N, C-alpha and C positions, 0 to 999 in steps of 0.2 A: 401577357406572356411573362414568365418569370425569368430573371437574369440568371445565367449559370454562375454559381458561386466558385470563385477561384481564390487560392491563397489562404485557405483555412489554416489557422495556427495549429501546428502539430502538438501532441501532448508533450508536456515537459518531461525530461528524463528523470527517473527516480534518483533523488539525492536526499541526503539526511537533512539538508537545509530547507528543502521544500516539503518535508513531511509535517503536516499539522499535528503537533505533538499532543495537545490536550493534556490528559492526565498521564501521558507517557514520557514525561520529561526525564525521569531517571533512566528509563530504557534507552533513550537517545544518547545520554551521556555514556552509558556502557557500550553502546554500539560504536560510538566515536573512538572510545578507548580500544575496542576490538580492532577497528580499522587502523588505528595508529600503532598497534602492537604493544600497547601498554596495559591491557587488561590482564590481570593475573590469572583469571579463569580461562580455560581452553575451550569450554563448551558453553554455548548459549542457545537456549531453546525458546522460541516464541510460539504462543498459541492465541487464537482468537477467532471470532466469527468471520464468515466470508465477507470480503470487502473491508476488513478492519485495517488493512495496510501491511499485512505480513510480507507479501511478495515485494512490495515497494521497499520495505526495510532491508530485505535480503539483497536485492539488486543495488540499493543505495550504499550499503556497507561494503559490498564487493567493489563498487566503483571508487569508494573513498579509501580503500586499503592501500597503505604505503608499500606493501609488498604484493604485487599482482600475483594471484594464484596462491597466496598464503592463507586464504580463508576458504575452507571447504563448505559449500552451500548445499542444503537439502530442503527443498520446499515440498509442501503437501506430503509429509512423511506418512500420513495415514494411508496413502495410495501405493506405497512401496511394495514391490513383490519380494519374494524370498531372497533372490540374488541381490537386489538393491538394499535390502535390510542388512545383509551380511556385509556389503560394501560400506555402508554407513557405520556399522559396528566397528569394523576395522579402521575406518577413518578416525573415529573418536579415540580409539586406543592409540593410534599413531600420533594424533595431535597431542595427547597428554604426555606421551613419551618423548616427542621431538619438539615440544614447545610450539606446535602449530595451533590452529583454531578451527572449530566447526561451528557454523551457525545454521541451525535447523528450525523449521517451522511446521506447524500442523494445526488441526482444527480443535484439538482438545489437550488437556494436560497429559504429561507422559503416561501416567498410570491408566488413563482411559483410552489410549491408542490401541488399535487392533494390530499390534506388532509383537514380535518375539519378546519374551520377558527380559532377556538379557539386554536387548536394545532399549527397551523402555527404561530399564534401570540406568543405562549409560546416559540417556537423554536427561534423566533427572539428576545426574551427578553435578552438573554445572549450575549456571544461572538459568532460572525459568521465569519468564515474564508473560503475563497476559497482556496482549495488545488491547487496551481498553477503548471502547467506542467513544466517538466524540459526542459532546453535547450539541444541541441545536445551535446555540450561539457560536460554538467553535466551527460547526459546519457552515454557518453564515460567513465567518471569516474566510474560510476556504473558498466559498463561492465568489466572494467579492474579490479576493486576490487573484483567483484563476481567471475571472472575467476581465480584470484589468490587464492581465498578461496577454489576453487575446484582443485587447483594445476595446473592450466593452465596458459600459457602466451599468450596473444593476441597481435599480432603486430598491429600497428596503421592502416595498410591497411585492416586488418580483421575487426577491430572495425568500421571503417567508411563504409566498405562494408555492414556490418550488419545494420547500421543505415540508409542506403539508400535502403535496399532490404527487410526488415521485419518490422512488426508492432513495434512501438517504445515505447509502454507503458511497464513499468518495469515487470509486470507478463509475457508478451509475450517474452521480452528479456531474462528473467530468464529461460523460457521454451526452448528457442533456445540454450542457453548455455548448458542446460542439454543434448539436442540432440547432440551438438557438442562434449561434454565430452564423451558421450556414443559412438559416432562414432569413436572418436580418440582412445578409449580403445579397441573397437572391431577390428579395423583395425591396431592397434599397430603403429599408425602414429602420428607425431607431428601435432599440430593445425596450419595449413597453409591456405592460401586463397583457393587453390584448394580443400582441404579437406572440408572446409566450404561450398563451392559451391556444392560439391557432397552431403553433408548432407542436404542442403536445397532442392536440386533437388529430393532426395529420399523422402523428406517430401511432395512434390507436387504430387508424384505418387500415 
């Protein structure tokens, strides 16, 4: 009989400090300036593949903002309907005129978005950054740090097994760690490669 797992560590709140930056160091600097109100540019647009951390960065920047409500956020802009596009267009104009800030994110560069032409041009006015994916060694750093936060120790063989057998975007890796944590507690066993294989096999059933 398996023991019911209690006390699973909740996901960490999105913060700029817990974002694994990889090749995105300059972007993090600019977002900290945006949060502090010291960035000269009013508009920042981020784009990247699903799971790259766009939503994390938007939430983290809003949380770090010295003036709550001073940064207008717009995530997944490619999904905005006509009314929402007009609202974002107006927010960008207002930010530039009143020294506010808009931080937006989507899945493609501004010119490739399925949006109104005037909104695409507004999004391209400011700073545009691609959120670059992590390398495998950087993903390994994330796995080790997140596991330690949960009170787990992952051997190198476990880390590299995960990176070769599961989806490697950070939300997916975080969900797998939660599964492993739960399985370890339920079965009262240390996190080993056999345990990880059992947990992943159960996930497929």
